[in-house]
C-alpha positions as CSV (number, residue, x, y, z in Angstrom):
1,X,16.0,23.0,9.1
2,X,18.8,21.4,7.3
3,X,19.0,19.3,4.1
4,X,19.9,15.6,4.2
5,X,23.5,16.3,3.1
6,X,23.9,19.0,5.7
7,X,22.5,16.7,8.4
8,X,25.2,14.1,7.7
9,X,28.0,16.7,7.2
10,X,28.4,16.7,3.4
11,X,28.9,19.8,1.3
12,X,26.2,19.7,-1.5
13,X,28.7,20.8,-4.2
14,X,31.4,18.3,-3.3
15,X,30.7,15.4,-5.8
16,X,33.9,13.5,-4.7
17,X,32.8,13.5,-1.1
18,X,29.3,12.3,-2.1
19,X,30.7,9.5,-4.2
20,X,32.8,8.4,-1.3
21,X,29.8,8.4,1.1
22,X,27.8,6.5,-1.5
23,X,30.4,3.7,-1.5
24,X,30.8,3.8,2.2
25,X,27.1,3.4,2.8
26,X,26.5,0.9,0.0
27,X,23.8,3.2,-1.3
28,X,23.5,4.4,-4.9
29,X,24.5,8.0,-5.5
30,X,21.1,8.6,-7.2
31,X,19.3,7.7,-3.9
32,X,21.4,10.1,-1.9
33,X,20.5,12.8,-4.4
34,X,16.9,11.8,-4.1
35,X,16.9,12.1,-0.3
36,X,18.6,15.5,-0.5
37,X,16.5,17.0,-3.3
38,X,13.2,15.9,-1.9
39,X,14.0,16.3,1.8
40,X,13.4,12.6,2.3
41,X,14.5,10.7,5.4
42,X,16.3,7.4,4.3
43,X,14.8,4.1,5.3
44,X,15.9,2.4,8.5
45,X,18.5,0.2,6.7
46,X,20.3,3.3,5.3
47,X,20.0,5.1,8.7
48,X,21.6,2.1,10.4
49,X,24.5,2.2,8.0
50,X,24.9,5.9,8.5
51,X,25.2,5.4,12.2
52,X,27.7,2.5,11.8
53,X,29.9,4.2,9.2
54,X,29.5,8.0,10.0
55,X,28.6,7.8,13.7
56,X,25.5,9.9,13.3
57,X,22.3,8.6,14.9
58,X,18.9,8.6,13.2
59,X,17.6,10.9,15.9
60,X,20.3,13.5,15.1
61,X,19.4,13.4,11.4
62,X,15.7,13.7,12.1
63,X,16.2,16.7,14.5
64,X,18.4,18.5,12.0
65,X,16.0,17.8,9.1
66,X,13.0,18.8,11.2
67,X,11.3,15.4,10.8
68,X,9.5,14.3,14.0
69,X,8.0,10.8,14.5
70,X,5.7,9.8,17.3
71,X,8.6,7.8,18.7
72,X,10.9,10.8,18.7
73,X,8.3,13.1,20.3
74,X,7.7,10.6,23.1
75,X,11.5,10.0,23.5
76,X,12.1,13.7,23.8
77,X,9.4,14.2,26.4
78,X,10.9,11.4,28.5
79,X,14.6,12.4,28.0
80,X,16.2,14.9,30.4
81,X,18.8,15.9,27.8
82,X,18.8,16.0,24.1
83,X,22.3,14.5,24.2
84,X,20.7,11.3,25.5
85,X,18.8,10.9,22.2
86,X,21.9,9.2,20.8
87,X,21.2,6.3,23.0
88,X,18.6,4.8,20.7
89,X,15.8,2.5,21.5
90,X,15.9,-1.0,20.1
91,X,12.5,-1.5,18.6
92,X,13.1,-5.0,17.2
93,X,11.9,-7.9,19.3
94,X,13.5,-10.7,17.3
95,X,10.8,-13.2,18.5
96,X,10.9,-16.4,16.5
97,X,7.9,-16.6,14.1
98,X,6.3,-19.7,12.8
99,X,5.9,-20.6,9.1
100,X,2.4,-22.0,9.1
101,X,1.4,-22.4,5.5
102,X,3.2,-22.6,2.1
103,X,2.1,-22.7,-1.5
104,X,4.0,-22.8,-4.7
105,X,4.4,-19.1,-4.7
106,X,3.9,-17.9,-1.1
107,X,4.6,-18.3,2.5
108,X,2.2,-17.4,5.4
109,X,3.6,-16.8,8.9
110,X,1.7,-16.8,12.2
111,X,2.7,-13.9,14.5
112,X,3.3,-10.2,14.7
113,X,4.2,-8.4,11.5
114,X,7.0,-6.4,13.2
115,X,8.6,-9.6,14.4
116,X,8.5,-11.1,10.9
117,X,9.7,-7.8,9.2
118,X,12.8,-7.7,11.5
119,X,14.0,-11.0,9.9
120,X,13.6,-9.8,6.3
121,X,16.5,-8.2,4.4
122,X,16.6,-4.7,2.9
123,X,14.8,-4.1,-0.4
124,X,13.0,-7.5,-0.7
125,X,9.5,-6.6,-1.9
126,X,8.3,-5.1,-5.2
127,X,4.9,-4.2,-3.8
128,X,3.5,-3.8,-0.3
129,X,-0.2,-3.5,0.6
130,X,-1.3,-2.9,4.1
131,X,-4.9,-2.9,5.6
132,X,-4.2,-2.4,9.3
133,X,-6.8,-2.5,12.1
134,X,-8.6,0.9,12.2
135,X,-8.5,1.4,16.0
136,X,-12.3,1.3,16.2
137,X,-12.5,-0.9,19.4
138,X,-13.5,-4.0,17.4
139,X,-13.1,-7.4,18.9
140,X,-10.7,-9.5,16.9
141,X,-10.0,-13.2,17.2
142,X,-6.4,-12.4,18.0
143,X,-7.5,-10.3,21.0
144,X,-5.4,-7.4,20.0
145,X,-6.1,-4.0,21.6
146,X,-8.1,-2.1,18.9
147,X,-8.8,0.9,21.2
148,X,-5.4,2.6,21.6
149,X,-4.8,6.2,22.4
150,X,-4.3,8.2,19.2
151,X,-0.6,8.7,19.9
152,X,-0.1,5.0,20.6
153,X,-1.9,4.0,17.4
154,X,0.1,6.4,15.2
155,X,3.3,5.3,16.9
156,X,2.5,1.7,16.2
157,X,1.7,2.4,12.6
158,X,5.0,4.3,12.2
159,X,6.8,1.3,13.6
160,X,5.6,-1.2,11.0
161,X,5.7,1.4,8.2
162,X,9.4,2.0,8.9
163,X,10.1,-1.7,8.4
164,X,7.9,-1.8,5.3
165,X,9.8,1.1,3.8
166,X,13.1,-0.6,4.6
167,X,12.1,-3.9,2.9
168,X,10.6,-2.2,-0.1
169,X,12.7,-2.1,-3.3
170,X,13.7,1.1,-4.9
171,X,10.9,1.7,-7.5
172,X,8.5,-0.5,-5.4
173,X,5.0,0.7,-4.5
174,X,3.4,1.0,-1.1
175,X,-0.4,1.1,-0.6
176,X,-2.1,1.8,2.7
177,X,-5.8,1.2,3.1
178,X,-7.4,3.0,6.1
179,X,-10.0,5.4,7.2
180,X,-9.4,9.0,6.0
181,X,-8.9,10.2,9.6
182,X,-5.8,7.9,10.1
183,X,-4.4,8.3,6.6
184,X,-4.1,12.0,7.1
185,X,-1.5,11.3,9.9
186,X,0.2,8.5,7.9
187,X,0.4,10.6,4.8
188,X,2.4,13.3,6.6
189,X,4.7,10.6,7.9
190,X,5.2,9.0,4.4
191,X,5.7,12.3,2.7
192,X,9.0,12.6,4.5
193,X,10.2,9.1,3.4
194,X,8.7,8.2,0.0
195,X,7.3,9.8,-3.1
196,X,3.6,10.6,-3.0
197,X,1.7,9.3,-6.0
198,X,-2.0,9.4,-5.2
199,X,-4.7,9.6,-2.5
200,X,-7.3,7.2,-4.0
201,X,-10.9,7.3,-2.7
202,X,-12.8,4.1,-2.8
203,X,-16.6,4.8,-2.7
204,X,-17.7,2.3,-0.1
205,X,-20.1,3.2,2.8
206,X,-18.7,1.8,6.0
207,X,-21.0,3.1,8.8
208,X,-24.4,4.5,9.5
209,X,-25.1,8.2,9.0
210,X,-23.7,10.3,12.0
211,X,-25.8,13.1,13.3
212,X,-24.1,16.5,12.8
213,X,-21.6,15.1,10.3
214,X,-21.5,14.1,6.6
215,X,-22.2,10.5,5.8
216,X,-18.9,8.6,5.7
217,X,-18.8,6.9,2.3
218,X,-15.2,6.3,1.3
219,X,-12.1,4.6,2.3
220,X,-8.7,6.1,1.5
221,X,-6.0,4.3,-0.3
222,X,-2.5,5.9,-0.1
223,X,-0.2,5.2,-2.9
224,X,3.5,5.9,-2.5
225,X,6.7,4.8,-4.3
226,X,10.2,4.4,-3.0
227,X,12.4,6.6,-5.1
228,X,11.6,9.1,-7.9
229,X,9.2,6.9,-9.9
230,X,7.6,3.4,-9.9
231,X,9.3,0.5,-11.6
232,X,5.9,-0.7,-12.7
233,X,2.8,1.4,-13.5
234,X,0.3,-0.1,-15.9
235,X,-3.3,0.7,-14.7
236,X,-6.2,-1.0,-16.3
237,X,-8.6,1.0,-18.4
238,X,-12.3,0.8,-17.6
239,X,-15.4,0.2,-19.7
240,X,-17.9,3.0,-20.4
241,X,-20.9,2.8,-18.1
242,X,-24.1,1.9,-19.9
243,X,-27.7,1.2,-18.8
244,X,-28.2,-2.5,-18.1
245,X,-31.6,-2.4,-19.9
246,X,-31.3,-0.1,-22.9
247,X,-27.4,-0.2,-23.2
248,X,-27.2,3.6,-23.7
249,X,-24.3,5.3,-22.1
250,X,-25.1,6.8,-18.7
251,X,-22.8,9.8,-18.8
252,X,-23.1,12.4,-21.5
253,X,-19.8,12.6,-23.3
254,X,-21.0,15.4,-25.7
255,X,-19.0,15.6,-28.9
256,X,-16.1,13.7,-27.6
257,X,-17.4,10.1,-28.0
258,X,-15.7,9.5,-31.3
259,X,-12.3,10.6,-29.8
260,X,-12.5,8.1,-26.9
261,X,-9.8,5.4,-26.6
262,X,-11.2,2.0,-27.8
263,X,-9.2,0.4,-24.9
264,X,-11.4,2.1,-22.4
265,X,-11.6,5.0,-20.0
266,X,-8.5,6.1,-18.0
267,X,-8.5,5.0,-14.4
268,X,-9.0,8.0,-12.0
269,X,-8.2,8.4,-8.3
270,X,-11.8,7.9,-7.4
271,X,-12.9,4.3,-7.6
272,X,-16.7,3.8,-7.6
273,X,-16.7,0.2,-8.7
274,X,-15.1,-1.6,-5.7
275,X,-17.9,-3.7,-4.2
276,X,-18.2,-4.5,-0.5
277,X,-17.9,-8.3,0.2
278,X,-21.3,-9.2,1.7
279,X,-22.5,-12.4,-0.2
280,X,-21.7,-15.5,1.9
281,X,-20.5,-17.3,-1.2
282,X,-17.5,-14.9,-1.4
283,X,-16.8,-14.2,2.3
284,X,-13.9,-16.0,3.8
285,X,-14.6,-14.7,7.3
286,X,-18.3,-14.8,8.3
287,X,-18.3,-12.3,11.1
288,X,-15.8,-9.7,9.8
289,X,-15.3,-7.3,7.0
290,X,-12.9,-8.2,4.2
291,X,-11.7,-6.6,1.0
292,X,-12.8,-7.5,-2.5
293,X,-10.4,-9.4,-4.8
294,X,-11.4,-6.6,-7.3
295,X,-9.4,-4.1,-5.3
296,X,-6.3,-6.3,-4.9
297,X,-6.5,-7.4,-8.5
298,X,-6.4,-3.7,-9.6
299,X,-3.5,-2.8,-7.3
300,X,-1.4,-5.9,-8.2
301,X,-2.0,-5.5,-11.9
302,X,-1.1,-1.8,-11.8
303,X,2.0,-2.0,-9.7
304,X,3.7,-5.4,-10.2
305,X,4.7,-8.0,-12.8
306,X,4.4,-11.8,-12.9
307,X,7.2,-13.2,-10.6
308,X,7.4,-10.0,-8.4
309,X,7.2,-10.4,-4.6
310,X,4.3,-8.9,-2.7
311,X,4.0,-8.4,1.1
312,X,0.9,-7.8,3.2
313,X,1.6,-7.4,7.0
314,X,-2.0,-7.9,8.0
315,X,-3.4,-11.2,6.6
316,X,-7.0,-10.8,7.6
317,X,-9.1,-12.9,5.2
318,X,-6.1,-13.5,2.9
319,X,-7.4,-11.5,-0.1
320,X,-3.9,-10.1,-1.0
321,X,-2.4,-13.6,-0.8
322,X,-5.0,-15.4,-2.8
323,X,-5.0,-12.7,-5.5
324,X,-1.2,-12.7,-5.7
325,X,-1.2,-16.5,-6.1
326,X,-3.8,-16.3,-8.9
327,X,-1.9,-13.6,-10.7
328,X,1.4,-15.6,-10.5
329,X,3.2,-13.3,-8.0
330,X,5.3,-14.5,-5.2
331,X,4.0,-13.4,-1.8
332,X,4.8,-13.3,1.9
333,X,2.2,-12.8,4.5
334,X,1.6,-12.8,8.2
335,X,-1.4,-12.8,10.5
336,X,-1.4,-12.5,14.3
337,X,-4.9,-14.2,14.6
338,X,-6.2,-17.6,13.6
339,X,-5.1,-18.7,10.1
340,X,-7.9,-21.2,9.3
341,X,-9.9,-18.9,7.1
342,X,-6.9,-18.0,5.0
343,X,-5.8,-21.6,4.6
344,X,-9.3,-22.8,3.8
345,X,-9.6,-20.1,1.1
346,X,-6.7,-21.6,-0.7
347,X,-8.5,-25.0,-0.8
348,X,-11.2,-23.2,-2.7
349,X,-9.1,-21.0,-4.9
350,X,-11.2,-21.6,-8.0
351,X,-14.0,-19.4,-6.5
352,X,-11.7,-16.4,-6.4
353,X,-10.1,-17.2,-9.7
354,X,-13.4,-17.2,-11.4
355,X,-14.4,-13.9,-9.8
356,X,-11.2,-12.2,-10.9
357,X,-11.6,-13.5,-14.5
358,X,-15.2,-12.1,-14.4
359,X,-13.9,-8.7,-13.4
360,X,-11.0,-8.7,-15.8
361,X,-13.2,-9.6,-18.8
362,X,-14.6,-6.0,-18.6
363,X,-11.2,-4.2,-18.5
364,X,-9.2,-2.6,-21.3
365,X,-11.9,-2.2,-23.9
366,X,-14.5,0.6,-24.1
367,X,-17.3,-1.9,-24.4
368,X,-17.0,-5.5,-23.3
369,X,-17.9,-7.9,-26.2
370,X,-21.5,-8.6,-24.9
371,X,-22.3,-4.9,-24.5
372,X,-20.8,-4.0,-27.8
373,X,-22.9,-6.6,-29.5
374,X,-26.1,-5.3,-27.9
375,X,-25.2,-1.7,-28.9
376,X,-24.7,-2.7,-32.5
377,X,-28.0,-4.5,-32.5
378,X,-29.7,-1.3,-31.2
379,X,-27.8,0.8,-33.8
380,X,-25.9,2.7,-31.0
381,X,-22.4,4.1,-31.4
382,X,-19.4,1.9,-30.8
383,X,-15.7,2.3,-31.5
384,X,-16.1,0.1,-34.6
385,X,-19.0,2.0,-36.0
386,X,-19.2,5.7,-37.0
387,X,-22.4,7.5,-36.1
């Protein structure tokens, strides 16, 4: 198995040659070093330039580096000779896609995400969040096939992920929401292209108990960054959990209470406080699951700044778009099915705005003001009061 530099015919110690290749490929020297040091396959934009300028196909590089995608595996199985791999498959459809809805900050397109992504330039987005169909044989209004063979589903995911990686800025963050089963496959794929940050577990029960198996009770949220580290990382701090009646802390913090940060408890990679959206008042789609604005608010706050551009390739109920708009981020979205639910949601944006403000009032202080007042009245410990 060869390194990235070896795969493209560069001597690792030859700084002059690496500088020349950096200029030729219009790729920062630091990114070439990152690919080589971490055994990372460059995004499809860089791979395209390597083929154009150096005459080395992406399949050649992948084979030399020992990185095998579902597409490559299927191509090898259907190719009489490995030499034929240099005749690459064109995976871009270039089908015109319709701009269906526009706000002050965002644009919503109607169509397939891969078709839209093929029209977007390299390194466009600061943050990408994706919540794809889970391949559970559900009936969607778009009539997409949600019952693919495992290899077909993984291959499809790799296709749109490739484009997401290409259009993500260096330092930008990628979040993938899926069932743990599928994210184990996608994590392996992403480990060879981006820098792993976290596997976040969101404690939400999504099915009935299954005989002979543990009760499925969490979704997985993959968090990756393009490059060595994220450009933006500012997670919220959470309040201490207290009893809603007596206002005593639920967890025993022993002798460490007085040393706790008055801004709140550090966010972990297990999120117990993300609610399912079940109340009709907050559901944009009456007969389908959707994500809480609390989840998207947390992700957007942690990994982007006001004015940044966010992309979500699977519009669904529009939770990413409405949250981005409220939080003053630019956004681009696409949905292959009907758009009415998303558009109608923007007509009632104040409902989501109020809900986000309600959630945010509790962040970044150990005790929200109302709770702190109650604890003082009951002569309980607070950050402002020594026991």
